[in-house]
C-alpha positions in Angstrom: 89.8 187.0 180.9 92.9 187.1 178.4 93.2 183.4 178.7 89.9 182.7 177.9 90.3 184.8 174.7 92.9 183.3 174.1 91.7 179.9 174.5 88.4 180.8 172.6 91.1 182.3 169.4 92.8 178.5 169.7 89.5 176.6 169.8 88.2 178.3 166.6 91.3 178.1 164.7 91.2 174.4 165.4 87.6 173.8 164.1 88.4 175.9 160.8 91.6 173.6 160.5 89.0 170.5 160.7 86.7 171.9 158.9 89.7 172.5 156.1 90.9 168.8 156.0 89.0 165.1 155.5 88.6 163.2 158.3 90.0 159.9 157.9 86.5 158.5 158.6 84.8 160.8 155.4 88.1 159.7 153.3 87.0 156.3 154.3 83.4 156.7 152.8 84.2 158.4 150.3 87.2 155.9 148.7 84.0 152.7 149.8 81.6 154.9 147.3 83.9 155.6 144.5 84.7 151.5 144.7 81.3 151.0 144.3 80.6 153.1 141.6 83.5 151.7 139.2 81.5 147.8 140.4 78.8 149.5 138.7 79.9 151.5 135.6 82.3 148.0 134.7 79.3 146.0 135.1 77.4 148.2 132.8 79.8 148.2 130.4 79.6 144.4 130.0 76.0 144.8 129.7 76.9 147.4 126.7 79.4 144.6 125.1 76.9 141.9 125.3 74.2 143.9 123.2 76.3 145.7 120.4 76.6 142.5 118.5 72.8 142.2 118.1 72.7 146.1 118.2 75.2 145.3 114.8 73.4 142.8 113.0 70.4 145.7 113.7 72.4 148.2 111.6 73.1 145.9 109.0 69.7 144.6 108.0 69.0 148.8 108.4 71.5 149.4 105.5 69.8 146.7 103.4 66.3 148.6 103.4 68.2 152.2 103.0 69.7 149.9 100.0 66.4 149.0 98.5 65.0 152.1 99.2 67.5 154.2 97.5 67.6 152.3 94.6 63.8 152.7 93.7 64.4 156.5 94.3 66.9 157.0 92.0 65.7 155.4 89.1 62.2 156.7 89.4 64.3 160.2 89.9 62.1 161.2 93.0 65.0 163.5 94.8 64.7 166.0 91.3 60.5 166.7 92.2 61.0 170.4 93.3 58.9 171.3 96.8 55.4 173.0 95.9 55.9 177.2 96.4 52.6 177.7 97.7 52.3 176.4 101.7 55.1 174.3 102.0 54.5 171.9 105.2 57.3 170.0 107.1 57.5 167.2 109.7 60.5 166.5 111.5 60.4 163.1 112.9 63.8 163.1 115.7 64.7 159.6 116.8 66.6 158.9 120.3 65.7 156.1 123.1 64.7 156.9 126.8 67.6 155.9 128.6 70.5 157.9 129.3 74.4 157.4 130.8 75.9 157.1 127.1 77.7 160.5 126.7 76.3 163.5 124.5 74.8 161.1 121.9 71.1 162.7 122.7 72.6 166.1 123.0 73.9 166.0 119.8 71.0 165.2 118.0 69.1 167.4 119.8 70.9 170.9 118.8 70.9 169.4 114.9 67.2 169.1 114.9 67.5 172.8 116.9 69.1 174.0 114.0 66.7 173.0 111.8 63.9 174.4 113.7 65.9 177.7 113.1 65.5 177.8 109.4 62.3 176.6 109.9 60.0 177.9 112.8 57.1 176.2 111.8 58.5 172.7 111.8 56.1 170.3 113.3 58.2 167.9 115.2 57.7 163.9 116.3 59.6 163.4 119.4 60.7 159.3 119.1 61.9 158.7 122.6 62.3 160.5 126.4 65.4 162.4 125.6 64.9 164.2 122.5 61.1 165.3 124.1 62.4 166.7 127.2 65.3 168.4 125.1 62.9 169.6 122.8 60.6 170.9 124.7 63.4 173.9 126.8 63.1 175.5 123.9 60.2 174.5 121.0 57.9 173.0 123.1 55.2 174.4 120.6 56.5 172.7 117.3 56.1 169.3 119.1 53.0 167.3 117.9 53.3 163.7 119.3 55.8 161.9 121.3 56.8 158.2 122.1 57.8 156.8 124.8 59.7 153.3 125.8 62.3 153.3 122.8 65.6 151.5 123.4 65.0 149.4 125.7 66.2 146.2 123.0 66.6 146.2 119.4 63.8 148.1 117.2 61.7 145.8 115.7 59.3 146.2 111.7 56.5 145.9 114.6 57.6 148.5 116.8 58.4 151.0 113.7 54.4 150.2 112.1 52.9 151.1 115.3 55.0 154.3 115.5 53.9 155.1 111.6 50.3 154.2 112.0 49.6 156.9 115.0 51.7 159.3 113.0 49.7 158.6 109.8 46.5 158.9 111.7 47.3 161.4 114.5 49.0 164.0 111.6 47.6 162.8 108.5 51.2 162.8 107.5 50.5 163.0 104.0 49.6 166.9 104.1 53.7 167.5 104.8 55.8 168.2 101.6 58.9 167.5 103.4 59.6 164.7 105.7 62.9 164.6 107.2 64.2 161.7 109.8 66.7 162.6 112.1 69.0 160.0 113.8 72.1 158.7 115.0 74.3 157.4 112.2 77.6 155.6 114.3 80.7 155.6 111.9 82.1 153.6 113.9 82.2 151.6 117.4 83.4 154.8 118.8 82.3 158.0 116.8 78.4 158.7 115.6 77.2 161.8 113.3 73.5 163.6 113.5 72.2 162.3 110.7 68.8 162.9 108.4 66.9 160.9 105.7 63.9 162.2 103.3 61.1 160.3 103.7 58.9 161.3 100.0 54.9 161.1 100.2 52.7 159.9 97.8 52.1 162.7 95.5 56.2 163.3 94.8 56.3 160.0 94.4 53.9 160.0 91.7 55.0 162.5 90.3 58.5 161.2 89.4 60.4 161.9 86.6 61.1 158.2 86.0 58.0 156.7 87.7 56.8 155.4 84.4 59.9 153.4 83.9 57.9 150.4 86.7 54.8 149.2 85.2 52.5 150.0 87.7 48.5 150.2 88.1 47.3 153.0 87.3 44.0 152.1 89.7 45.7 150.7 92.2 46.8 153.0 95.1 50.5 151.9 95.1 52.2 155.5 96.3 50.2 156.0 99.0 51.4 152.1 100.4 54.8 153.3 98.7 54.6 156.2 101.1 53.8 154.1 103.9 55.7 151.4 103.7 58.7 153.7 103.4 57.7 155.5 106.0 58.0 152.6 108.0 60.6 151.1 106.8 62.8 154.4 107.2 62.0 154.9 110.8 63.1 151.2 111.9 66.2 152.2 110.1 66.7 155.2 111.7 65.4 153.4 114.8 67.9 150.3 114.3 71.2 152.2 113.3 70.8 154.9 116.9 70.5 152.3 119.1 73.5 150.5 117.5 75.4 154.2 118.1 73.7 154.1 121.9 75.1 151.4 122.6 78.5 151.8 121.6 78.4 155.5 123.1 77.4 153.8 126.1 79.8 151.5 126.4 82.5 153.6 125.4 80.9 156.3 128.7 81.5 153.3 130.5 84.9 152.6 130.1 85.8 156.1 130.4 83.5 156.3 133.5 85.3 153.5 135.1 88.7 154.5 134.0 88.3 157.7 136.2 87.2 155.8 139.0 90.4 153.9 139.0 92.3 157.1 138.9 90.3 158.1 141.7 90.7 155.8 143.7 94.2 155.4 143.4 94.4 159.0 144.5 91.9 158.9 147.1 93.8 155.5 148.5 97.2 157.1 148.7 95.7 160.2 150.6 93.7 157.9 153.0 97.1 156.2 154.2 98.5 159.4 154.6 95.6 160.4 156.6 95.7 157.1 158.8 99.2 157.9 158.8 99.1 161.0 160.2 96.5 159.9 163.2 99.0 157.0 163.8 101.9 159.5 164.4 99.6 162.2 166.4 98.4 159.3 168.4 102.0 158.2 169.3 103.0 161.6 170.1 100.2 162.4 172.3 101.5 159.1 173.5 104.9 160.0 174.3 103.9 163.3 175.4 101.9 161.6 178.3 104.2 158.8 179.1 107.4 161.7 179.5 105.3 164.1 181.3 104.5 161.4 184.3 108.2 161.1 184.8 
């Protein structure tokens, strides 16, 4: 009985030691999987680098749109028009994309939108991109009135933004909002970005601008309405282009960091694999020598 109890205790100790240390096969499989991950992250970094030049061109074109709009509104002094005090309605257009693996770029924009919703809880939200939609659905599901997906596969175009704007004008009657704000990621450099906003002025605000009469405008025309719709479309395009450039830069940086981390893990697991293999070989040699000496 005593011998059986001793043998069972020794077996349990051996099993616990086996569970505490990785076997040679486990280390080898882990090392192989990390090497495969490194190949994937390096490939994604290369793909992001090739798309970066196209994204930079889209961002440069978007900056030109911003300059043209800003020039008109500065001359017309549209920013000086006060917001109506009775029943003000706000609309927030949050722009990201459907893709991930680009660091905290989507979560940072979601935090900025949530801070705005905390101060203005009755604000309606249009989510452009599945990432911002999923994050806002957790906290403010009732505020989301319209959502779009299929964003971020390629550099945005005016046709794409015009389809989005037409849907917003048709479904939400965007003219009813006294304040429209676009939230987007602004690429400060190739390594950093910051969540930014830009205002959109409705037709009534444009028409009541102090400097509106400076321009020679046909009073029978619908210039304020046309200008509002065009400005909304062009600013959505500008925000999408800048967000696309920021996302591509963030994805390249994230994949570069992931590749470096994978390389560090490969070095550590290679050392662990060599030590484990050497320990296995040493144990086998000890067994052989012990068996040979017992035969003698």
